[in-house]
C-alpha positions as CSV (number, residue, x, y, z in Angstrom):
1,M,114.9,89.6,71.2
2,A,115.2,90.8,67.5
3,K,111.7,88.8,66.5
4,Y,109.9,90.5,69.3
5,P,111.3,94.1,69.7
6,D,108.0,95.2,71.7
7,L,108.3,92.8,74.0
8,D,110.3,93.0,77.3
9,F,112.0,89.7,78.4
10,Q,113.2,91.2,81.3
11,F,111.8,88.9,84.1
12,T,113.0,87.5,87.7
13,F,112.3,83.6,89.2
14,H,109.8,86.0,91.7
15,D,107.5,87.2,88.4
16,L,107.9,83.4,87.2
17,K,106.6,82.1,90.6
18,A,103.9,85.0,90.5
19,K,102.9,83.8,87.2
20,G,102.6,80.2,88.2
21,I,100.4,80.8,91.7
22,S,97.9,83.4,90.0
23,D,97.3,80.6,87.6
24,L,96.8,77.5,89.6
25,K,93.3,77.3,90.4
26,G,92.0,76.8,94.3
27,T,92.0,78.4,97.6
28,L,94.8,80.2,99.0
29,N,95.6,78.1,101.3
30,E,95.8,75.6,98.5
31,K,98.6,77.6,96.6
32,Q,100.2,77.9,99.7
33,E,100.9,74.4,100.0
34,V,101.8,73.9,96.7
35,S,103.9,76.9,96.3
36,G,106.1,76.2,99.4
37,N,105.6,79.2,101.2
38,K,105.3,79.7,105.1
39,N,102.6,81.7,105.5
40,V,99.4,82.5,104.0
41,S,100.2,86.2,103.6
42,Q,103.3,85.3,101.5
43,T,101.7,83.4,99.0
44,A,99.0,86.3,98.8
45,K,101.6,88.4,97.6
46,Y,102.5,86.0,94.6
47,N,98.6,85.9,93.7
48,R,98.5,88.8,91.2
49,K,95.1,86.9,89.3
50,V,92.9,89.6,88.5
51,S,89.3,89.0,89.5
52,I,86.8,89.5,86.5
53,V,83.8,91.7,87.2
54,P,80.6,90.5,85.2
55,V,79.3,93.6,83.6
56,V,75.8,94.8,83.3
57,R,73.6,94.7,80.4
58,G,76.8,93.8,77.8
59,Q,78.2,97.4,78.6
């Protein structure tokens, strides 16, 4: 897109599904139920949320 030349707009349905699953709050089992995946391992592949690691003394 001309307005945002540095952004990559190449994405698939699977990217959108992963974003939705990752943003959901709840357990992996709850995310599985909402997403319609048949098993938890399938949901885990889409769950790309990065754990936030606390810093020590503001470092």
